[in-house]
C-alpha positions as CSV (number, residue, x, y, z in Angstrom):
1,M,0.0,0.0,0.0
2,S,1.3,3.5,-0.8
3,L,2.3,6.1,1.7
4,Q,-0.8,8.2,0.9
5,M,-3.1,5.3,1.3
6,W,-1.5,4.4,4.7
7,T,-1.9,8.1,5.7
8,Y,-5.6,8.2,4.8
9,L,-6.2,5.0,6.6
10,I,-4.4,5.8,9.9
11,V,-5.4,9.5,10.0
12,G,-9.0,8.6,9.1
13,V,-9.2,5.9,11.9
14,T,-7.8,8.3,14.5
15,F,-10.1,11.1,13.5
16,A,-13.1,8.9,13.7
17,L,-12.0,7.8,17.1
18,Y,-11.7,11.4,18.3
19,I,-15.1,12.4,17.1
20,G,-16.6,9.2,18.5
21,I,-15.2,9.9,21.9
22,A,-16.4,13.5,21.9
23,W,-19.9,12.4,20.9
24,A,-20.0,9.7,23.6
25,A,-18.8,12.2,26.2
26,R,-21.0,15.2,25.1
27,V,-22.1,17.5,27.9
28,K,-25.3,19.3,28.8
29,D,-24.1,21.5,31.7
30,T,-21.5,24.1,32.2
31,K,-19.5,22.1,34.8
32,G,-19.0,19.3,32.3
33,F,-18.2,21.9,29.6
34,Y,-15.7,23.8,31.6
35,V,-14.0,21.2,33.9
36,A,-15.3,17.8,32.8
37,G,-17.6,17.6,35.8
38,G,-14.5,17.6,38.1
39,G,-14.4,13.8,38.2
40,V,-11.6,12.7,35.8
41,P,-9.3,9.9,37.3
42,P,-5.7,11.1,38.0
43,L,-4.2,8.6,35.5
44,A,-6.5,9.7,32.6
45,N,-6.0,13.4,33.6
46,G,-2.2,12.8,33.5
47,M,-2.4,11.5,30.0
48,A,-4.8,14.3,28.9
49,T,-2.5,16.9,30.5
50,A,0.5,15.5,28.7
51,A,-1.4,15.6,25.4
52,D,-2.6,19.1,26.1
53,W,0.8,20.4,27.0
54,M,2.8,18.5,24.3
55,S,1.7,20.5,21.3
56,A,2.8,20.6,17.7
57,A,5.8,22.5,18.9
58,S,6.9,19.6,21.1
59,F,6.1,16.9,18.5
60,I,7.1,18.7,15.2
61,S,9.3,21.6,16.0
62,M,11.3,20.9,19.1
63,A,13.5,18.1,17.7
64,G,13.9,20.2,14.6
65,M,15.1,23.1,16.6
66,I,17.6,20.9,18.5
67,S,18.7,19.4,15.1
68,F,19.6,22.8,13.7
69,M,20.7,24.7,16.9
70,G,22.5,21.8,18.6
71,Y,23.4,22.8,22.2
72,S,21.3,26.0,22.1
73,G,18.3,24.0,21.0
74,S,18.1,22.5,24.5
75,I,16.5,25.8,25.7
76,Y,13.2,24.4,24.5
77,L,13.7,21.0,26.2
78,M,14.9,22.5,29.5
79,G,12.4,25.4,29.6
80,W,9.3,23.4,28.9
81,T,10.2,20.4,31.1
82,G,11.3,22.6,34.0
83,G,8.2,24.7,33.6
84,Y,6.0,21.8,34.0
85,V,7.8,20.7,37.2
86,L,7.4,24.3,38.5
87,L,3.7,24.3,37.7
88,A,3.1,20.8,39.2
89,L,4.9,21.5,42.5
90,L,4.4,25.2,43.1
91,L,1.0,26.2,41.7
92,A,-1.3,23.3,40.6
93,P,-2.4,22.0,44.1
94,Y,-3.1,25.5,45.4
95,L,-5.1,26.5,42.3
96,R,-7.1,23.3,42.5
97,K,-7.9,24.1,46.2
98,F,-9.2,27.5,45.1
99,G,-11.7,25.6,43.0
100,K,-12.2,28.1,40.2
101,F,-13.1,27.2,36.6
102,T,-10.5,29.5,34.9
103,V,-7.5,31.6,35.5
104,P,-9.4,34.9,35.1
105,D,-11.9,33.4,37.6
106,F,-9.1,33.0,40.1
107,V,-7.7,36.4,39.4
108,G,-11.1,38.1,39.7
109,D,-11.9,36.5,43.1
110,R,-8.4,36.6,44.6
111,Y,-7.9,40.2,43.7
112,Y,-11.6,41.1,44.5
113,S,-11.9,43.1,41.3
114,T,-14.0,43.0,38.1
115,A,-11.3,45.1,36.4
116,A,-8.6,42.5,37.3
117,R,-10.8,39.8,35.9
118,L,-11.2,41.7,32.6
119,V,-7.4,42.3,32.3
120,A,-6.8,38.5,33.0
121,L,-9.5,37.7,30.5
122,V,-7.8,39.7,27.7
123,C,-4.4,38.2,28.6
124,A,-5.9,34.6,28.5
125,I,-7.5,35.2,25.1
126,F,-4.4,36.8,23.6
127,I,-2.1,34.1,24.9
128,S,-4.4,31.3,23.7
129,L,-4.8,32.8,20.2
130,T,-1.1,33.2,19.8
131,Y,-0.5,29.6,21.0
132,V,-3.3,28.1,18.9
133,A,-1.9,29.8,15.7
134,G,1.2,27.5,16.0
135,Q,-1.0,24.4,16.3
136,M,-2.9,25.3,13.2
137,R,0.3,25.8,11.2
138,G,1.4,22.4,12.4
139,V,-1.8,20.9,11.1
140,G,-1.4,22.6,7.8
141,I,2.2,21.3,7.4
142,V,1.1,17.7,8.0
143,F,-1.9,17.9,5.6
144,S,0.1,19.6,2.9
145,R,2.7,16.9,2.8
146,F,1.1,13.7,3.6
147,L,-2.4,14.2,2.2
148,E,-1.1,16.3,-0.7
149,V,-3.3,19.3,-0.2
150,D,-2.1,22.9,0.2
151,V,-1.4,24.3,3.7
152,N,-4.5,26.5,3.7
153,T,-6.8,23.6,2.9
154,G,-5.0,21.5,5.7
155,V,-5.6,24.3,8.2
156,I,-9.3,24.4,7.2
157,I,-9.7,20.7,7.7
158,G,-8.1,20.9,11.1
159,M,-10.4,23.8,12.1
160,I,-13.5,21.8,11.2
161,L,-12.3,18.8,13.2
162,V,-11.3,20.6,16.3
163,F,-14.5,22.6,16.3
164,L,-16.6,19.4,16.2
165,Y,-15.2,17.6,19.1
166,A,-14.5,20.8,21.2
167,A,-18.0,22.2,20.8
168,I,-19.8,18.8,21.2
169,G,-17.9,17.4,24.2
170,G,-16.6,20.5,26.0
171,M,-13.8,19.7,28.5
172,K,-15.3,16.3,29.2
173,G,-15.1,15.3,25.5
174,I,-11.7,17.0,25.1
175,T,-10.3,15.2,28.1
176,W,-11.1,11.7,26.9
177,T,-10.1,12.6,23.3
178,Q,-6.8,13.8,24.6
179,V,-6.2,10.5,26.4
180,A,-6.5,8.8,23.0
181,Q,-4.4,11.5,21.3
182,Y,-1.6,11.0,23.8
183,C,-1.5,7.3,23.0
184,V,-1.3,8.1,19.3
185,L,1.3,10.9,19.5
186,V,3.8,9.1,21.9
187,T,3.6,5.9,19.9
188,A,4.1,7.8,16.7
189,F,7.1,9.7,18.1
190,I,8.9,6.7,19.7
191,I,8.5,4.0,17.1
192,P,10.5,5.8,14.3
193,V,13.2,7.0,16.7
194,V,13.7,3.5,17.9
195,A,13.9,2.2,14.3
196,I,16.3,4.9,13.2
197,S,18.5,4.5,16.4
198,A,18.8,0.7,15.7
199,K,19.5,1.3,12.0
200,L,22.1,4.0,12.6
201,T,23.8,3.0,15.9
202,G,22.7,-0.5,16.7
203,H,20.9,0.6,19.9
204,Y,17.2,0.1,20.3
205,I,17.1,2.6,23.1
206,P,17.4,6.1,21.4
207,Q,19.0,7.7,24.5
208,L,21.9,5.2,24.2
209,G,22.1,5.6,20.4
210,F,22.4,9.4,21.0
211,G,25.7,8.9,22.7
212,G,26.7,5.8,20.7
213,T,28.8,5.1,17.6
214,I,27.7,4.9,14.0
215,T,27.7,1.3,12.8
216,H,27.9,1.6,9.0
217,G,28.8,3.9,6.2
218,P,31.8,6.2,5.8
219,D,31.5,7.4,9.5
220,A,31.3,3.9,10.9
221,G,33.1,3.5,14.3
222,T,32.9,7.2,15.2
223,Y,30.7,8.7,17.9
224,L,27.5,10.3,16.5
225,L,28.0,13.6,18.3
226,E,31.7,13.8,17.3
227,T,30.6,13.3,13.6
228,L,28.0,16.0,14.0
229,N,30.6,18.4,15.4
230,K,32.8,17.7,12.3
231,I,29.9,18.1,9.9
232,G,29.0,21.4,11.5
233,T,32.6,22.7,11.2
234,D,32.9,21.5,7.6
235,L,29.7,23.2,6.6
236,G,30.4,26.5,8.4
237,F,28.0,26.0,11.3
238,A,28.8,26.0,15.0
239,Q,29.8,22.6,16.4
240,Y,26.7,20.7,17.4
241,T,27.7,20.3,21.1
242,T,29.4,23.8,21.5
243,A,27.7,26.5,23.5
244,F,27.4,30.2,23.0
245,S,29.9,30.4,20.1
246,G,30.1,29.8,16.3
247,P,27.9,31.0,13.5
248,G,24.3,31.6,14.5
249,A,24.9,30.6,18.1
250,K,22.9,32.4,20.8
251,T,24.5,34.3,23.6
252,M,24.5,33.1,27.2
253,I,22.1,35.8,28.3
254,D,19.7,35.0,25.5
255,V,19.7,31.3,26.2
256,F,19.1,32.0,29.9
257,A,16.3,34.4,29.1
258,I,14.5,32.1,26.7
259,T,14.8,29.1,29.1
260,L,13.5,31.1,32.0
261,C,10.7,32.5,29.8
262,L,9.6,29.1,28.6
263,M,9.8,27.8,32.2
264,V,7.6,30.4,33.9
265,G,5.5,30.7,30.8
266,T,4.6,27.0,31.2
267,A,3.5,27.6,34.8
268,G,1.2,30.5,33.6
269,L,-0.5,28.8,30.6
270,P,-4.2,28.9,31.2
271,H,-5.0,25.7,29.1
272,V,-2.6,23.6,31.3
273,I,-3.7,25.1,34.6
274,I,-7.4,24.4,33.9
275,R,-6.6,20.7,33.6
276,F,-6.0,20.5,37.4
277,Y,-9.7,21.6,38.0
278,T,-10.9,18.5,36.2
279,V,-9.9,16.0,39.1
280,P,-12.0,15.5,42.2
281,T,-9.5,16.4,44.9
282,V,-6.2,18.2,45.7
283,R,-4.5,14.9,46.2
284,A,-5.8,13.8,42.7
285,A,-4.3,17.0,41.3
286,R,-0.9,16.2,42.7
287,L,-1.1,12.6,41.5
288,S,-2.2,13.6,38.0
289,A,0.7,16.0,37.9
290,F,3.1,13.2,38.6
291,Y,1.6,11.0,36.0
292,A,1.7,13.8,33.4
293,L,5.4,14.4,34.1
294,F,6.2,10.7,33.5
295,F,4.2,10.7,30.2
296,I,5.9,13.9,29.1
297,A,9.3,12.5,29.9
298,L,8.8,9.6,27.5
299,L,8.8,12.1,24.6
300,Y,11.1,14.7,25.9
301,T,14.0,12.4,26.8
302,T,13.8,11.0,23.3
303,A,13.7,14.3,21.4
304,P,17.5,15.1,21.6
305,A,18.2,11.7,20.0
306,L,15.8,12.3,17.2
307,G,17.2,15.8,16.6
308,A,20.8,14.3,16.2
309,F,19.6,11.5,14.0
310,A,17.6,13.9,11.8
311,R,20.6,16.2,11.4
312,Y,22.9,13.4,10.4
313,T,20.6,11.7,8.0
314,M,19.5,15.0,6.3
315,V,23.0,16.2,5.7
316,N,24.2,12.9,4.4
317,A,21.1,12.6,2.1
318,L,21.4,16.0,0.5
319,H,24.8,17.7,0.7
320,L,26.8,17.5,-2.5
321,V,24.2,15.2,-4.1
322,S,23.1,15.8,-7.7
323,Y,19.6,17.1,-7.8
324,D,18.8,14.6,-10.5
325,A,19.6,11.8,-8.0
326,V,17.6,13.0,-5.0
327,P,14.8,10.6,-3.8
328,S,11.1,11.3,-4.3
329,W,10.6,12.7,-0.8
330,F,12.7,15.7,-1.7
331,G,10.3,16.8,-4.5
332,N,7.3,16.1,-2.3
333,W,8.6,18.4,0.4
334,E,9.5,21.0,-2.2
335,K,5.8,21.2,-3.1
336,T,5.0,22.3,0.4
337,G,7.3,25.3,0.3
338,L,9.2,24.0,3.3
339,L,12.2,22.7,1.3
340,A,13.9,24.5,-1.5
341,W,17.0,24.4,-3.7
342,V,18.5,27.3,-5.6
343,D,21.4,26.3,-8.0
344,K,23.6,29.3,-7.6
345,N,26.6,28.0,-9.5
346,D,24.6,26.1,-12.1
347,D,26.4,22.7,-11.5
348,G,23.3,20.7,-10.7
349,I,24.8,19.7,-7.3
350,I,23.1,20.6,-4.0
351,T,25.5,22.6,-1.8
352,Y,24.5,23.1,1.9
353,H,26.4,25.6,4.0
354,E,25.7,28.1,6.8
355,G,23.7,31.1,5.7
356,A,20.3,32.1,4.3
357,V,19.7,31.0,0.7
358,F,17.5,33.9,0.0
359,K,15.6,36.7,1.8
360,G,12.3,35.7,3.2
361,K,10.4,32.4,2.7
362,P,10.5,30.6,-0.6
363,M,7.8,31.6,-3.1
364,F,7.8,29.0,-5.9
365,S,6.8,29.5,-9.5
366,E,5.4,26.8,-11.7
367,D,8.5,27.0,-13.9
368,Q,11.5,24.7,-13.5
369,G,15.1,25.4,-13.7
370,K,17.8,23.8,-15.9
371,H,18.2,20.8,-13.5
372,G,14.5,20.4,-12.6
373,Q,14.4,22.4,-9.4
374,R,11.4,24.7,-8.8
375,L,12.3,28.3,-9.3
376,V,12.0,30.7,-6.4
377,H,10.7,34.2,-6.5
378,N,12.9,35.7,-3.8
379,E,16.1,37.8,-3.8
380,I,19.0,35.3,-3.8
381,T,21.7,35.9,-1.3
382,D,25.4,35.9,-2.3
383,N,26.6,33.1,0.1
384,S,27.3,29.6,-1.1
385,N,24.3,27.9,0.6
386,E,21.8,26.6,-1.9
387,L,19.5,24.6,0.3
388,Y,16.6,25.9,2.4
389,I,15.2,23.6,5.1
390,D,12.4,24.6,7.3
391,N,12.8,23.5,11.0
392,D,9.3,22.1,11.0
393,I,10.0,19.4,8.5
394,M,12.7,17.5,10.4
395,V,10.6,15.2,12.5
396,L,8.2,14.6,9.7
397,A,10.7,14.0,7.0
398,T,13.3,12.0,8.9
399,P,11.4,8.7,8.7
400,E,11.2,9.1,4.9
401,I,14.9,10.0,4.7
402,A,15.7,6.9,6.8
403,Q,13.6,4.8,4.4
404,L,11.3,3.4,7.1
405,S,8.1,1.6,6.2
406,P,5.2,3.7,4.8
407,W,2.9,2.8,7.7
408,V,5.5,4.2,10.2
409,I,5.7,7.5,8.2
410,A,1.8,7.6,8.1
411,L,1.8,7.0,11.9
412,V,4.1,10.0,12.4
413,A,1.7,12.2,10.4
414,A,-1.2,11.0,12.7
415,G,0.9,11.7,15.8
416,A,1.7,15.2,14.6
417,L,-2.0,15.9,14.0
418,A,-2.9,14.4,17.4
419,A,-0.3,16.7,19.1
420,A,-1.6,19.8,17.3
421,L,-5.3,19.1,17.7
422,S,-5.1,18.1,21.4
423,T,-3.5,21.4,22.4
424,A,-5.7,23.4,20.0
425,S,-8.8,22.0,21.6
426,G,-7.6,22.9,25.1
427,L,-6.8,26.4,24.0
428,L,-10.1,27.0,22.3
429,L,-11.9,25.8,25.4
430,V,-9.9,28.4,27.4
431,I,-11.1,31.1,25.0
432,A,-14.7,29.9,25.2
433,S,-14.8,29.5,29.0
434,S,-13.1,32.8,29.6
435,I,-15.7,34.7,27.5
436,S,-18.8,32.7,28.4
437,H,-18.0,32.2,32.1
438,D,-15.8,35.2,33.1
439,L,-17.3,37.9,30.8
440,Y,-20.8,36.8,29.9
441,Y,-21.9,35.1,33.1
442,R,-19.8,36.7,35.8
443,I,-20.0,40.3,34.5
444,I,-22.7,40.8,31.9
445,N,-25.6,38.4,32.8
446,R,-25.6,36.7,36.2
447,Q,-29.1,35.3,35.5
448,A,-28.0,33.4,32.4
449,S,-29.3,29.8,32.2
450,E,-27.1,26.8,31.8
451,K,-28.4,26.4,28.2
452,K,-27.6,29.9,27.3
453,R,-24.1,29.8,28.8
454,L,-23.3,26.6,26.9
455,L,-24.5,28.2,23.7
456,V,-22.3,31.2,24.2
457,G,-19.4,28.9,25.0
458,R,-19.9,27.0,21.7
459,I,-20.2,30.2,19.7
460,M,-17.0,31.4,21.2
461,I,-15.2,28.2,20.2
462,G,-16.4,28.8,16.6
463,I,-15.1,32.4,16.6
464,G,-11.9,31.2,18.2
465,V,-11.4,28.5,15.5
466,L,-11.9,31.1,12.7
467,V,-9.3,33.5,14.2
468,A,-6.9,30.6,14.9
469,G,-7.3,29.4,11.3
470,Y,-6.4,32.9,10.0
471,F,-3.2,32.9,11.9
472,G,-2.5,29.4,11.0
473,I,-2.7,30.4,7.3
474,N,-0.7,33.6,7.9
475,P,1.7,32.6,10.8
476,P,4.3,35.0,12.2
477,G,7.0,32.3,12.3
478,F,7.6,28.6,12.5
479,V,5.7,26.5,15.0
480,A,8.2,26.6,18.0
481,Q,8.7,30.3,17.5
482,V,5.0,31.2,17.5
483,V,4.5,29.0,20.6
484,A,7.5,30.5,22.3
485,L,5.9,34.0,21.9
486,A,2.8,32.7,23.7
487,F,4.9,31.4,26.5
488,G,6.5,34.9,26.8
489,L,3.1,36.5,27.0
490,A,2.1,34.0,29.7
491,S,5.2,34.5,31.8
492,A,4.8,38.3,31.6
493,S,1.2,38.3,32.6
494,F,-0.1,35.4,34.6
495,F,2.9,33.8,36.4
496,P,3.7,36.7,38.8
497,I,0.0,37.3,39.6
498,I,-0.7,33.7,40.4
499,V,2.5,33.2,42.5
500,L,1.9,36.4,44.5
501,G,-1.8,35.7,44.7
502,I,-1.1,32.3,46.4
503,F,2.0,33.2,48.5
504,W,1.6,36.9,49.4
505,K,-1.6,38.0,51.2
506,R,-0.6,41.6,50.8
507,A,-1.0,41.6,47.0
508,T,-3.7,44.0,46.0
509,K,-6.0,44.5,43.1
510,E,-4.3,47.7,42.1
511,G,-1.0,45.9,42.1
512,A,-2.2,43.0,40.1
513,I,-3.9,45.1,37.4
514,S,-0.8,47.4,37.1
515,G,1.6,44.4,37.0
516,M,-0.3,42.5,34.3
517,I,-0.7,45.6,32.1
518,S,2.9,46.6,32.4
519,G,4.4,43.1,32.0
520,I,2.4,42.0,29.0
521,G,2.4,45.6,27.5
522,F,6.2,45.7,27.6
523,T,6.5,42.2,26.1
524,I,4.1,42.9,23.3
525,V,5.8,46.1,22.3
526,Y,9.2,44.5,22.3
527,I,7.9,41.5,20.2
528,V,6.2,43.8,17.7
529,Q,9.4,45.9,17.4
530,T,11.8,43.0,16.9
531,K,9.5,40.6,15.0
532,F,7.4,42.8,12.7
533,M,9.1,46.2,12.5
534,G,12.7,45.1,11.7
535,M,14.2,46.5,14.9
536,A,17.2,44.6,16.2
537,P,16.9,43.2,19.8
538,W,17.9,46.2,21.8
539,L,17.8,44.9,25.4
540,M,21.1,43.0,26.0
541,G,20.5,41.2,22.7
542,I,17.6,39.2,24.2
543,S,15.5,37.7,21.4
544,P,11.7,38.2,21.2
545,E,11.3,34.5,22.3
546,G,13.0,35.4,25.6
547,I,11.8,38.9,26.4
548,G,8.9,37.5,28.4
549,S,11.3,36.8,31.3
550,V,12.0,40.6,31.5
551,G,8.3,41.2,31.3
552,M,7.8,38.8,34.2
553,V,10.4,40.8,36.3
554,I,8.6,44.1,35.5
555,N,5.3,42.5,36.5
556,F,6.6,41.3,39.8
557,A,8.3,44.6,40.6
558,V,5.2,46.7,39.6
559,T,2.8,44.5,41.5
560,I,4.8,44.5,44.7
561,L,5.5,48.2,44.5
562,V,1.9,49.2,43.8
563,S,0.6,46.7,46.4
564,C,2.8,48.3,49.1
565,M,1.5,51.7,48.2
566,T,-2.2,50.8,48.3
567,A,-4.6,49.6,50.9
568,A,-4.3,46.0,52.0
569,P,-6.8,43.4,50.7
570,P,-10.0,42.8,52.7
571,A,-9.6,40.4,55.7
572,S,-11.9,37.9,53.9
573,V,-9.5,37.7,51.0
574,Q,-6.4,37.3,53.2
575,D,-8.2,34.6,55.1
576,M,-9.0,32.8,51.9
577,V,-5.3,32.9,50.8
578,E,-4.3,31.6,54.2
579,N,-6.7,28.7,54.1
580,V,-5.7,27.7,50.6
581,R,-2.0,27.8,51.3
582,I,-1.9,26.1,54.7
583,P,-3.3,22.5,54.9
584,R,-6.3,21.9,57.1
585,G,-5.2,21.1,60.6
586,A,-1.7,22.6,60.3
587,G,-0.5,24.1,63.5
588,S,-2.6,21.8,65.8
589,A,0.5,20.2,67.2
590,V,1.9,23.5,68.2
591,D,-1.4,24.8,69.7
592,H,-1.7,21.8,72.0
């Protein structure tokens, strides 16, 4: 059976499974729509949390970033993993004890202010839309290659699917759908890595293959990482394992800022936080956090190995190879616009070196060059690099490059779709619940019936899908970059307010409002300047992906300063914070 037929079969079966689960778990009340009725078992919630958190950025883009950036690519691995640990240990149990449906709900009640609730609502929507744009781009990439439709059509198909099961099942349907999606995505990620590791290094455990020796070919007997260092040097790149130096390497301060931003941004992501409201008790929240960390680790400890394998196989397959001799997968990826060759010296040989091939993204014409390559409508740069490779194709293309079975390649496509759609559904529910619960019910119409609130929620999912689809078709960057911007916005807005709200009784509504506005305001201005206005990073060279860490510091400082200058919160609010933070019965041994 052909690759396309395998893809239609496996993707079709998984899609039918997702919609079937959503229909079976459809909800008729707001508690089921917002928090799955609060009765999800910890093991299932752990799997759903892992699927919700491991987005298209984790599945598609992270290993690709590690593949191209080498050592510096570990910022995504360390930041996202460390952030989940921070969330699970520092925030999740306390937020679950507060018992609110959404982050804006927590902010509104903790900071006793409708204005604070509205600011948090705007932040939640802005973060979620930025994040979901990356997921829609991931969906479009997978569809464009494996189902041979254009990226825009792929995004539209994904929009329809995620709307169906998010609107029908609410959080209850999404939770059980995400359990299935986790099983699909982790299986799809690990099977090809194990196969490539065994083929390349003889180790069936990818983590061992990552540090092992190559078993065949011209590099047989040499360590994989040593070979990658030599390849990087020969091609003009930084050495794969070298930090903070070489062409294109990030500075130490930028690596630190991005890692910190991703870490605290994870702890402030509203679609992950809401998962801890779906379990029945605080103990169940802690237990589900432990399960989720284990399930996440299965993929995250494998990603560096896949990144190294992908780099090695891609370079060997393409560098100094005649275009006429490239395998069929090269032409298939060319059609997506994510892989391009420009024959600068007219020799018919693909030359791959450090440096941009042309300015901007490839814009193909229907004409072909002398050697058959598709012509590109972009200004060609004057360096020797002739090959453009988008980061986001590495995970998806590597099984093809390694000549694995078609069913394995199709499984990877299904896994990538599962990762993107699981996170997209969680994000869309955050948007829907924030507007229908925090804005419509809590502020506009306190007398709204269950039926009307559910209707508003489903309408908001539809609107959210349309906006997300637009940004999926017109993305501001590749998947991991777009998602990193969302983490920056979360770290600059929610993380300080949640931490201070739990651990500092003196934090006031004026402080929280001022802190959120100043933190996210600074971060948005910096991102717009450096990403869309052509301005160079002007604050210590920190990239837009890491500037949220500075926004977080501004938020903390402004919140604390303004809180100290304004009246203390009411006694009832301070008592609520005390009761949430200190376990019931604490201090009894001292009192007696």
